[in-house]
Steps between C-alpha positions, in 0.01 A plus 500: 500500500643851402368786705380826314683809586316711750417861393759643727735211521776544745426887519180407711730447794544889524133550539374166658765351727262261677633177617339173392369306793553156360875553436531686821349218683710231323826681578372565863469128533843442347652753737329348800635153402853650473463680826387185675771268341777705650413446868437135422842464347648668801318265732611193315856613481490567869389143574762359271775706665394377845474139379845538366628630828362198684652265262823682546473466870430125468803457256717693737398361851330164434694366197808711564618526138834627411612580861409356850324732733694631799196598695131427500232770426120462457308630205313738717842658589530606144171683462639859499741391226233317320278810479796718397588253239151489364431872498850588355444257204150626431614869500795423279286302252272793480790731427646272243176469311397154588139618554499763200169475297633331186302257290660136477859606594740240422615248758866594460423868561314419812775266620768782452306741711436234767847380509634875509250584789587180704873559468475845640258388764742232619773752530270751702377228732856358566618854573216547764605168642853602532419837648244395769553127597801345312533198717139384534363477135639261230614693189495175300129464566436846347696389189315174476163671542579741235604235242179303585298819457643555147424137407143494641404854363635384160287173506179703609549746216563219244167332607314825501635588158380166356151531651458872378629402157245210475212719624582773255510256210154411614382864489511554876649838605562617154525869406311626203736711284425741221790578261530858360717466181551184280845595368815295573497591861126419526569162342782431747251544786266262315791241456546503893121448568495217262840331605455544872143426612627440859530883523122513496423761234187476280493742201171673446632623165696798355448835341711670237458822301646320190159423299642144399641409838199624695263273295715190457511234774827346605406140595325507817550876542191682385538837308267738669541805285690843535607673817179704473309186598695475835233677712223278365700180557577593861132564557362182355768251587675401829851609462764464789805644327578690190855465361603791261756391236496820290825661385618795697441727200132454590547640858192723496286187429676306769428762758125509375470123549677532839249767632213313356593175675576665833159667489321178423677311776699280262871423567704636216863398416716642231749276319825694406554505133869522485578430132183291499717198567535239759782573746646153436587626151695806610868488582663766703854585367759751598628762255789681664304538819167588327243203547342398162202279442524245218151400401381219278776247560448119530352384818751229532883535530754278374509310830118463504502377147769243583305381800181457302681309229655263746157454659353422152773251417479322818110507519462393126750220524341357818157533350585312178688224699191455729232519222653326206294176557184708496598684181593172331180333593290798399680512156419138444125551594475813281649319204262208559189702502561726201734510197783751496807578711436490875721804542353834390717814416389856440655841463455723792630840593762516783714761676532828307283373220733216406323204334563144605351154462307375796467121570185337644340156513231508225156534674302575175440349156786534255312741293403732792646818360309453172168487694565808715353757260153302515494532880589860543139588552478281807813662668447546876815693579528881484772703340720339241492148618278195382370257759212260513394299814382217274711526206386227245849474379620335822548124506392282784851467633548870411231601741663308787852627450370856449305486834822368681740724302693181395514650139731777631775265636693519178552872555770416756701418183437860398636608831820301451533656160474847646173596309307490827518529861313290765327807634390784274214635272351228275607542138245596250472443110642773258154614400378527852823719592411724205181597663658593835421835637826709565492443885445116454832473306667553833467121550744434217799640718582172640512134381152333496440234751333169550325647798447834664281713712206475270527111493456493894240777489225341292663425161220521238261630745678844480457757224797579275533841656534337864742255369720793361458684827624201692793430251628867508475488891707182501758678272530809717511313827717201399715310746626138514281431806198626290592249231529215749168594673316501172655173389404337826150640492459364135492149616163514706356709219582245247343223713169702566480561103356845580480726188648211267341449164 
């Protein structure tokens, strides 16, 4: 649905700055949830710290780890130090940003703040012991309690992160987001929403003053018209946050949007438009003492490319070694069922537009390509791709190996040859690539892959725009650990056959 421009558009804010009750109420609920969660986090952490202190006491006086106790002391003798230890850590955690209002902070960032605060807390409490009662309290107990606190707080945050991520994937606790601007920066925000559902963002849609962008959906992201439609959208739809991705040259419009959202009780955030590029693609260099930004370079350096290639060689070799009996048996069955070679090759487009031959176990009749034109009217895919859920060209064996992705196993040979990678965007046909939009060609910056983010996010259930958003997100956020994570997640997805046809 595209909204019609209101008669006054954004300028109606100057004469009618009324807040919208529904959005004010939704944001009030969200704020109350945030306000209540902070005391709850403090209470849980206080309990964990005291439990850690008790465990430290048992380790020191009951089990006597590391050193024997020279004198006995009851746990009740330690209550002043236990209180000081708890309060000191909670105060330091607050100062180090452990309780900062951030959505889905990474576990490593949380652990860094916890370790930093705990280390300072241990030093402070040890100093207090030394000053006031150096001979009564065990300093080793404080050190042990601190280490246990770090471990237990890390475990609680890991479990809480898993629970929150699962709930947000199910739509619980999600924030409804409206994006202002559908340029490169706006699509970068869309990529994050698609690639990281655990963050809990649900996009209402986007607005853009470009006539074509403002009227063209991008996958699941609905085009809602121009910026002049924004007041009507905020009035008719529940929106929790507005993310502004306009270039800084449009600063007057940005300020209008900010004032409108503040008046309507909607949280507004502005994405910095530095060169309209992802910061991962910007290198900082020194030019005689003058810092310079180099933009548009490759995401992966030489060491990264080497690590990825070694991972590919090891993974492809291991996969072929383990699956060659399945490949051989499938090839025999394919050949027995229908005439023609059991191995199918086809020209695809790879990195930087280079063409290569991809190898697959044949899942269709030998004359499948010749029959494609007759089936174009039944295409179920959007964009440049052609897909049919019940493709009549598939053989009986072909339907099975397609569903289990056994037909893709020969592509590990493409990986060994250097044409493909284990993880990356799926390669398309030359005629399909010719129909790419300019922004979609970004997915050609790396080698194509056997699996990728789109393969573990729905495969054929995704629109082509959503597939491209995920592929570009992967390119801009590549790491070896991300490759390993995607490769491991692919196995259960293959077994479930979700989105495979």
